[in-house]
C-alpha positions, 0 to 999 in steps of 0.5 A: 500500500502506498502512502502517496496521495491518490493519482500521484503514482498514476503512470498514465500521466506522461509528466508524472506526479511523483514516483514510487520507483527506486529512482526519482524522476528528473528535475525537469519534470518536477514542479518548481517550488518558490518559497516566500513569494506572494502571488501578484495582485490582479490588475496592471503589472507593477513596475519591477523593483530594482533587484538587490542581492537575493536573501539567503534561502532556506534549505531546499529539497536537495539539502542533505540526502538521507536527512529528510530530502529527496536526493541530489537530483532535485532542484534547490528551489532557487528562483531562476535568474534571481541568484547572486551576481558573480560581481557582487561580493559575499554578504555586501553591497555591489562594488561601486563603479567609477564616479561619473561627473562632468568632463574637464573644461580644458578650454577654460583651464587653458584660458585661465593659465594663459591669463595667469602667465600674461599677468605674471609677465606683465608684472615682471616687465613693469618691475624690471622697467622701474628697476632699470629706470631708477638706475639711470644717472640723469645728471646732464641738463641740456636746458643749460645749453644756449643758442640751440639749432632748430630740431630736425626729423629723427633723433640725435644722440651724442655718445661719449666714452670718457676716461673716468676712473670713478669707482676703480681701485688701484689694481683696476687701473693697473689692470686696464692700463688707464693710468691715474690722471685726475678728472675726466676726458673724452676718448671717443665721441659719436653722433648716432642719428636714428631715423626712418632711413636707417641709423647713421653713426658718425665719429667725431675725432677727439683731435677735431679742430673746433671753436668754443662758442659762448656758453653758460657755465654748468656749475656757476651759471655764468655766461662766458662770451665767445672769444674765437678760441679754437681747440681740440674737441675733447678740450670742451669736455675737459673745460666745462663738462657735458653741457659745453661739449653739447654746445660746442658740437651743436655750434660747429655742426648746426645739428641739434642734439636730443640726448646725451649718453656717457660711459666710463672705463669701468662700465664699458669693461663690465658690460662686456664681461657680463655678456661673456665677451664680444667676438671680433674679427681683427684683420691685422695683428697689432700691439700697443704698450700704452693701451695694453693691446696685443692682438693677433689677426683673426676671429677672437672673443675679447673680454672686458680688459681686452675690449677696452684696450682695443677701442683705446689704441691709436698709436699702433695705427698710421691713421692714429685717431681716425683709425681708432674711431673706426675700431670704436664704431666696429666694436660698439656695433658688434657689442650691441648686436651680440647683446640684443640676442634671445640668449641674453634678453630671455635669460634673466641670469644674463639680462640683469647683470648686463643691464646692471653693469651698464646702467650703474655707470651710464650718465644721461641727460635729464630728459632721457627715458628708458624707452629712448635709451633702448631705441638708441641701443637698437639703432646701434645694433642696426648699424651692423645689420645692413640697415645703417651707415657708419662713418667718420665726419668728413675731414679736409686736412689738419692744422697744428695737429688738429683735424680740420672738418670739410665744411661743405661736406659737413653741411651737406651731411647735416642737412640730410640728417635734419631732413631724415634723408638717406645719407650719401656723403662719404666720410674719411 
């Protein structure tokens, strides 16, 4: 007699309701048991909730065969599709994915970075400008110069190299072969015209024969009438300084000087050393005991001491002062050209020492701005860039050891400069 309910062992049912045989039927014909589920209510199907981890199920029919279950062949009663995902760690929440947020606004970041860079560069530039402007020694008052010629087109600078030994020690004087003379004299004088037809650099030999005109004393304020005295040009500087030198140059050329720039021995040498030397191509070897010059022919880099000897040498040349002025022009143009390079301008470790070395020793007129000084510097650079002209003032001969200017050529040259025309006059 079987204990199974009626009909469960009916073999006529092809799917079966159980079995009284020795082997249980396969799980595919067993009714699946799903515990703890409440039949869905009638009506529209609810929105399925988001499934979380499936709670731990109570033991199924196949737990512990021989201990009240039906054996290993029966289904555990687990709901199909509702089991724990392989990505869910045991006993906890599913791992969080990467945080989702708005993409970085690179365009905004680039704009902000560029603006910051511009502000920093502007602040540095303004700071550098005021630092450099504060170093200029504005000591020459051109307002004291009387009876001045009319101004022309372009800008005229009077550039003076003095033999000032201010700030030099005894060792410096010995090393640079400057001697120990008191006071100041001019070793070189040049007019630099900066105009629309390119810069023109004109050397005025120190031995030029000139007339000392009437003038007002720079210190006393006293007016000294003209006496027709003819002297060497550098004597005007020695007599009453830069103001009388400007007055004398204007009187003898009829060209108005707009700005005055002077540099001494020590400052000149320091600038050269600050930029690491100046490369020069010396066509012929020469030696001069007075200046300390001793050069071989060919390309070479001159340091401050050698550069000063190079621009001061005159006794080693047949043309004496005229040959010296040519070397001075050549050197100053090379100095400007090699200083105004990206390697110096964009390198603060070179730029600031170079500016400091120059500005500490420059003496300029009271109306000179840093902008005007930079314009002069780049005009000097343009002389060697193929855009400018360099020459000595035209000479017609000599008188008593003084060099006499060619008045007709000088007048023509000055007129071309005043009109800012291309210079066609040739110098010596």
